[in-house]
C-alpha positions, 0 to 999 in steps of 0.5 A, spaced: 463 523 528 469 526 531 475 521 534 479 525 539 484 521 539 486 521 532 491 528 532 495 525 537 495 517 536 496 521 527 502 524 531 504 518 534 506 515 528 509 521 524 513 522 530 515 514 529 515 513 522 520 519 522 525 516 528 526 510 525 527 514 518 533 517 523 536 512 525 535 508 519 540 513 516 534 515 512 531 522 509 524 524 512 522 524 506 522 518 502 518 514 506 510 516 508 504 514 511 498 510 509 492 511 513 489 504 513 482 506 514 478 500 512 472 500 517 473 507 519 467 511 517 468 517 513 467 523 518 473 519 521 477 520 515 475 526 514 478 528 519 485 526 518 485 529 512 483 535 516 489 532 519 494 533 513 493 527 512 493 525 503 493 518 503 488 512 505 487 504 503 481 502 503 482 493 504 472 493 502 471 495 494 464 496 496 466 500 503 471 504 500 466 506 494 461 509 499 467 512 503 469 516 496 462 518 495 462 521 501 469 525 501 469 526 494 470 534 495 476 532 498 479 533 490 487 532 493 484 525 497 490 519 495 485 513 495 490 506 494 486 498 494 490 494 499 484 487 499 485 482 494 481 483 488 477 478 485 476 479 476 468 481 477 469 487 482 476 490 477 472 496 473 470 499 480 478 500 482 481 502 475 476 507 475 476 510 481 483 509 486 490 511 485 493 506 486 493 498 489 497 493 491 494 487 491 495 484 484 498 478 482 495 476 477 496 478 469 489 477 468 487 482 475 493 487 471 490 487 464 482 487 466 484 494 470 489 496 464 483 495 459 478 499 464 482 505 468 478 510 463 482 515 458 481 521 462 486 518 467 494 518 468 496 510 469 494 506 475 498 505 480 500 498 481 503 494 486 504 487 485 504 483 491 509 477 493 507 471 498 515 473 500 513 468 507 510 462 502 504 462 507 498 458 505 494 462 507 496 469 504 496 472 497 501 474 493 505 471 487 511 467 489 517 470 489 521 465 484 515 468 480 514 475 479 521 478 475 516 474 469 510 477 472 513 485 472 515 484 466 507 482 462 504 487 467 509 493 465 508 493 458 501 494 459 497 501 457 493 503 461 497 502 468 504 503 471 508 498 475 512 502 481 513 496 487 513 491 491 507 490 497 508 483 501 504 483 508 510 477 512 509 471 517 508 474 523 515 475 527 516 477 534 523 479 534 527 486 529 532 481 526 526 476 525 522 481 522 527 485 517 528 478 515 523 477 508 523 484 508 530 483 506 528 480 501 523 484 498 528 489 497 532 484 495 527 482 490 525 490 488 532 492 485 533 486 481 527 488 478 529 495 477 535 491 473 531 486 468 526 493 467 529 499 467 523 502 462 519 502 470 518 507 475 520 501 480 520 506 486 517 503 491 515 498 497 510 499 501 511 494 507 511 495 514 506 495 519 503 498 525 508 491 529 513 492 524 514 499 522 522 499 524 523 494 521 521 495 515 524 502 514 530 499 516 530 495 508 527 500 505 519 500 505 517 508 502 510 505 503 508 503 511 500 500 512 498 503 518 491 502 521 491 501 529 496 505 530 493 510 527 485 509 528 486 504 533 482 497 534 479 496 527 470 497 528 468 488 527 459 489 527 
């Protein structure tokens, strides 16, 4: 299966990111695209890899594991788990992924640390913050983030890298930037409190708010629709 529009859409996504970085006065290598490949077949991920994309984000564990098996020959692919994670499914993430963006409980982080294979480097963790305080969203509340971060930073086989958020939708650039700025400020406070942790990652911004996220310091921008088109629902 070949995605005929993928070369153009991926090139446009890269150019959009570079343009936003230029406008924000940031180095062009200070943020990267995380291609959200949920519901997309392994063949399309392979095509994106052939076009130079290396980092892919998956939301659904069983689907992701099947694709990883199909793409096992791509040894430099970087897998990010970005969906909600139940405690009974932590082992597969600990064993098969390089990053997880959706940790919001110490119990999950402890299980990931305990189940991370010894021959692998530490699992990179972003704490998911419910920055807009939405009842429908997962994530630790902003005022509870520092305490969770301090505990996660002590765990041996994971590495606390930063924060992730999915803010409530907003229609103006200024409104989009407000919660993203709050997330950035939260990371700055964690950097001061936990100097031993490599807190260098802000996973924020999607197809609709990439520019706002870049202006507020995003280092990983999660793009699905802008790269792959509308998601498959069948």
